[in-house]
C-alpha positions as CSV (number, residue, x, y, z in Angstrom):
1,M,-13.1,33.4,-11.3
2,A,-13.4,29.7,-10.5
3,R,-10.2,28.0,-10.3
4,P,-9.9,24.7,-12.9
5,L,-10.2,21.5,-11.4
6,D,-7.3,19.2,-11.0
7,R,-7.9,15.7,-12.5
8,I,-5.9,12.8,-11.1
9,A,-6.4,9.1,-12.8
10,L,-6.2,6.4,-10.4
11,I,-5.7,2.9,-12.1
12,S,-5.1,-0.7,-10.1
13,D,-4.8,-4.3,-10.4
14,V,-3.2,-4.3,-13.9
15,H,-1.7,-8.1,-12.9
16,G,0.6,-8.3,-15.6
17,N,-2.0,-7.4,-18.4
18,L,-0.1,-5.0,-20.5
19,T,-2.5,-4.8,-23.7
20,A,-5.2,-3.7,-21.4
21,L,-2.9,-1.1,-19.5
22,E,-1.8,0.3,-23.0
23,A,-5.5,1.2,-23.7
24,V,-6.3,2.9,-20.3
25,L,-3.3,4.9,-20.6
26,A,-4.2,5.9,-24.0
27,D,-7.5,7.1,-23.0
28,I,-6.0,8.9,-19.9
29,D,-3.7,10.7,-22.3
30,A,-6.8,11.6,-24.9
31,R,-8.3,13.0,-21.8
32,G,-5.2,15.3,-21.1
33,I,-4.7,14.2,-17.8
34,E,-1.3,14.0,-16.4
35,R,-1.3,12.6,-12.9
36,I,-1.5,9.0,-12.5
37,F,-1.7,7.3,-9.5
38,N,-1.4,3.6,-9.2
39,L,-3.3,1.3,-6.5
40,G,-1.3,-1.7,-6.6
41,D,-0.9,-5.4,-7.7
42,Y,1.3,-5.1,-11.0
43,V,1.9,-8.3,-11.2
44,G,0.8,-12.2,-11.2
45,K,-2.0,-13.6,-13.1
46,G,-1.1,-12.3,-16.4
47,P,2.1,-12.8,-18.3
48,R,4.0,-10.0,-18.6
49,G,4.4,-8.2,-15.1
50,R,7.9,-7.3,-16.0
51,E,6.6,-4.8,-18.5
52,V,3.8,-3.6,-16.4
53,I,6.0,-2.2,-14.1
54,E,8.4,-0.9,-16.3
55,V,5.6,1.4,-17.8
56,C,4.1,2.1,-14.4
57,R,7.6,3.3,-13.3
58,E,7.6,5.8,-15.9
59,R,4.0,7.0,-16.1
60,C,2.5,7.0,-12.2
61,E,3.4,9.8,-10.2
62,V,2.4,7.4,-7.0
63,N,2.8,3.8,-7.0
64,I,1.3,1.7,-3.9
65,L,1.7,-1.7,-2.8
66,G,-0.5,-4.5,-3.5
67,N,-0.9,-8.0,-1.9
68,W,0.9,-9.5,-5.1
69,D,3.4,-7.3,-5.0
70,D,4.2,-8.3,-1.5
71,F,3.7,-12.0,-1.2
72,L,5.0,-13.2,-4.7
73,P,8.7,-11.7,-4.5
74,D,8.8,-12.3,-0.9
75,P,11.7,-14.4,-0.3
76,D,10.1,-15.9,2.8
77,R,6.9,-17.1,0.9
78,T,6.1,-21.1,1.6
79,Y,3.1,-21.5,-0.9
80,D,4.5,-22.1,-4.3
81,S,3.1,-23.6,-7.7
82,E,4.0,-24.1,-11.3
83,A,2.4,-20.5,-12.1
84,M,3.9,-18.6,-9.0
85,A,7.2,-19.6,-9.8
86,W,6.7,-18.6,-13.7
87,W,5.2,-15.4,-12.7
88,L,8.0,-14.7,-10.5
89,A,10.9,-15.8,-13.1
90,Q,9.4,-13.4,-15.5
91,L,10.5,-10.2,-13.3
92,A,13.6,-8.6,-14.1
93,D,16.3,-8.1,-11.4
94,G,15.8,-5.8,-8.9
95,Q,12.0,-5.6,-9.9
96,G,10.8,-7.6,-6.7
97,D,12.6,-5.3,-4.1
98,W,11.1,-2.5,-6.0
99,L,7.7,-3.7,-5.8
100,R,8.0,-4.9,-2.1
101,G,9.3,-1.4,-1.4
102,L,6.5,0.5,-2.2
103,P,4.6,2.7,0.1
104,F,1.6,1.3,1.7
105,S,-0.7,4.1,1.2
106,H,-0.7,8.1,-0.2
107,D,-3.2,10.9,1.3
108,L,-4.0,14.2,-0.4
109,L,-6.2,17.1,0.3
110,L,-8.6,17.5,-2.7
111,S,-11.5,20.1,-2.7
112,G,-11.4,20.4,1.3
113,R,-11.7,16.3,1.9
114,R,-9.1,14.6,3.2
115,V,-8.3,11.6,0.5
116,R,-6.3,8.2,1.5
117,L,-5.4,5.9,-1.1
118,F,-4.3,2.2,-0.4
119,H,-4.3,-1.3,-2.0
120,A,-7.0,-3.5,0.3
121,S,-7.8,-2.1,3.9
122,A,-6.3,0.0,6.1
123,T,-4.7,-2.7,8.3
124,T,-2.9,-4.8,5.6
125,V,-2.8,-5.4,1.7
126,H,-3.9,-8.8,2.6
127,R,-7.4,-8.2,4.3
128,R,-10.2,-7.9,1.5
129,V,-13.0,-5.7,1.8
130,R,-15.9,-6.5,-0.4
131,F,-18.6,-4.0,-1.6
132,D,-21.4,-6.1,0.5
133,H,-19.3,-4.9,3.9
134,D,-20.8,-4.4,6.9
135,E,-20.6,-1.2,8.8
136,A,-17.9,-1.8,11.2
137,E,-15.4,-2.8,7.9
138,F,-16.7,0.5,6.5
139,L,-15.4,2.8,9.5
140,G,-12.5,0.5,9.8
141,M,-11.5,1.9,6.3
142,F,-11.4,5.6,7.6
143,A,-9.0,4.6,10.7
144,N,-5.6,5.3,11.4
145,T,-3.4,2.4,11.7
146,P,0.0,1.3,12.2
147,A,0.0,1.0,8.2
148,T,-1.4,4.2,7.4
149,G,0.7,6.0,10.2
150,D,-0.9,9.0,12.2
151,G,-2.2,12.3,11.2
152,P,-5.8,13.6,10.3
153,E,-8.2,10.7,9.3
154,P,-9.4,11.0,6.0
155,S,-13.2,11.5,4.6
156,V,-12.6,9.7,1.6
157,V,-10.9,6.4,0.9
158,G,-10.4,5.0,-2.4
159,Y,-8.9,1.0,-2.7
160,G,-8.7,-1.7,-5.3
161,D,-7.7,-5.5,-5.0
162,T,-11.4,-7.0,-5.3
163,H,-11.9,-5.9,-9.2
164,D,-15.1,-4.5,-8.1
165,P,-15.8,-1.0,-8.5
166,F,-18.4,0.8,-6.4
167,Y,-19.2,3.9,-4.6
168,E,-20.6,4.4,-1.1
169,V,-21.1,7.5,1.4
170,D,-22.9,7.8,4.7
171,R,-24.3,10.9,6.2
172,E,-20.8,12.2,7.9
173,R,-19.5,12.5,4.2
174,R,-17.5,9.8,4.6
175,T,-17.0,8.5,0.9
176,L,-15.5,4.7,0.0
177,F,-15.3,3.7,-3.5
178,N,-13.3,0.9,-4.9
179,T,-11.3,1.7,-8.7
180,G,-11.9,-1.8,-9.9
181,S,-9.3,-3.7,-12.0
182,V,-7.6,-2.6,-15.3
183,G,-6.1,-5.8,-16.1
184,N,-8.4,-8.5,-14.4
185,A,-11.8,-7.1,-14.0
186,M,-14.8,-9.4,-12.9
187,D,-18.4,-10.0,-13.8
188,D,-18.1,-6.7,-16.8
189,P,-14.3,-8.1,-17.6
190,T,-13.9,-4.2,-19.3
191,P,-11.0,-2.6,-18.1
192,V,-12.1,0.3,-15.3
193,Y,-10.1,3.2,-13.8
194,V,-11.3,6.4,-11.8
195,I,-10.6,10.2,-12.3
196,L,-10.9,12.3,-9.6
197,E,-11.7,15.8,-9.6
198,G,-11.3,18.8,-7.5
199,V,-8.7,21.4,-6.4
200,V,-5.6,19.8,-5.2
201,D,-4.3,21.1,-1.8
202,A,-7.5,23.4,-1.1
203,E,-8.8,23.3,2.6
204,F,-11.7,25.0,1.3
205,D,-14.9,22.9,0.1
206,A,-15.1,23.0,-3.8
207,P,-16.3,20.6,-6.5
208,F,-15.6,17.3,-6.1
209,S,-16.2,14.2,-8.2
210,I,-15.2,10.4,-8.7
211,Q,-15.7,9.0,-12.5
212,F,-15.7,5.4,-13.3
213,V,-14.1,5.0,-16.8
214,R,-14.6,1.3,-18.7
215,V,-12.1,0.9,-21.6
216,P,-12.4,-1.9,-24.2
217,Y,-8.9,-3.5,-25.5
218,D,-8.3,-6.5,-27.3
219,V,-8.7,-9.1,-25.4
220,E,-7.5,-11.8,-27.7
221,A,-4.5,-10.2,-28.4
222,E,-3.9,-10.3,-24.8
223,L,-4.6,-14.1,-24.7
224,A,-2.8,-14.7,-27.7
225,V,0.4,-12.9,-25.9
226,A,-0.1,-15.5,-22.8
227,A,-0.2,-18.7,-24.8
228,R,2.6,-17.6,-27.2
229,L,4.6,-17.0,-23.8
230,G,3.7,-20.6,-22.5
231,M,1.9,-19.2,-19.3
232,P,0.2,-21.3,-16.8
233,E,-3.1,-21.2,-15.5
234,L,-3.9,-20.0,-19.3
235,A,-7.8,-21.5,-18.7
236,G,-8.2,-19.5,-15.7
237,Y,-7.0,-16.2,-17.6
238,V,-9.2,-16.9,-20.7
239,S,-12.0,-17.3,-18.0
240,E,-11.6,-13.9,-16.2
241,L,-10.7,-12.1,-19.6
242,R,-13.1,-13.2,-21.6
243,H,-16.2,-14.0,-19.3
244,G,-15.1,-11.9,-15.8
245,I,-15.5,-15.1,-14.1
246,Y,-12.9,-15.7,-11.3
247,R,-10.7,-18.5,-12.0
248,G,-11.6,-20.7,-8.8
249,E,-15.1,-20.4,-9.7
250,M,-14.9,-21.2,-13.6
251,H,-16.1,-24.9,-12.9
252,D,-18.8,-24.1,-10.2
253,P,-21.8,-26.0,-11.5
254,D,-24.1,-23.2,-8.9
255,G,-22.5,-20.1,-10.8
256,P,-19.8,-17.6,-10.2
257,K,-20.8,-16.1,-6.7
258,Y,-17.0,-14.5,-6.0
259,H,-18.2,-11.2,-5.3
260,R,-21.2,-11.6,-2.7
261,R,-20.7,-13.3,0.9
262,P,-23.1,-16.2,1.5
263,R,-26.0,-14.8,3.5
264,P,-27.8,-16.8,5.9
265,R,-31.2,-18.1,4.5
266,Q,-34.5,-16.4,6.2
267,P,-36.6,-18.0,7.8
268,A,-40.1,-18.8,6.3
269,A,-43.2,-15.9,7.0
């Protein structure tokens, strides 16, 4: 008789959006999933980083470091703005130290596949790898680095950071996927998370799946909270949450291009 498959929910990039987080957690609970791993970026961009940290510390079995979690509470950070100061001041005592002390990555064995989870890349939380990466970037995501540590290299890698979910596999069964964002999704602004399904700790091949789940929520309620609290950069938050347009591109006359790198023009035939 086949063993029942285990399920793990992967969330990432909540960015202080407590309303979206609560909607996603309710969906996870309704599916009977008990294990939740968080791939980082609890804070910044949204108004309730403190509350998001509190919930994730209680609900998530694994919490991983994100780039915002590293640089926002960094005592040596040189860049500042009204919004950065506001987001930092919103954190409770000790939360900045908790964020910066989070592990870089987490490995597990699932249905005979070695899975590695981190926030942005195998080298640092501050290096972004978009969905339109090249082959060298793809292979680099599976490499052991000083940040990930030694040990068997993974055959499956999941990460967040880009707010842009995707799934990719090569002929060697190397599988790369991005969870997308719970609290700050781009293009389609509906929160998204991932369900990993397989046999935990199994060294043998067994059924394995990666499922993406979109969860609608009350975006206007979240924006109302941000307005009531007087959060800076509210217009950018509105652009991202209502329309899925990155705040840095909301006034671009050529339209948003957050996800794709510029391509060289092909010569005319």
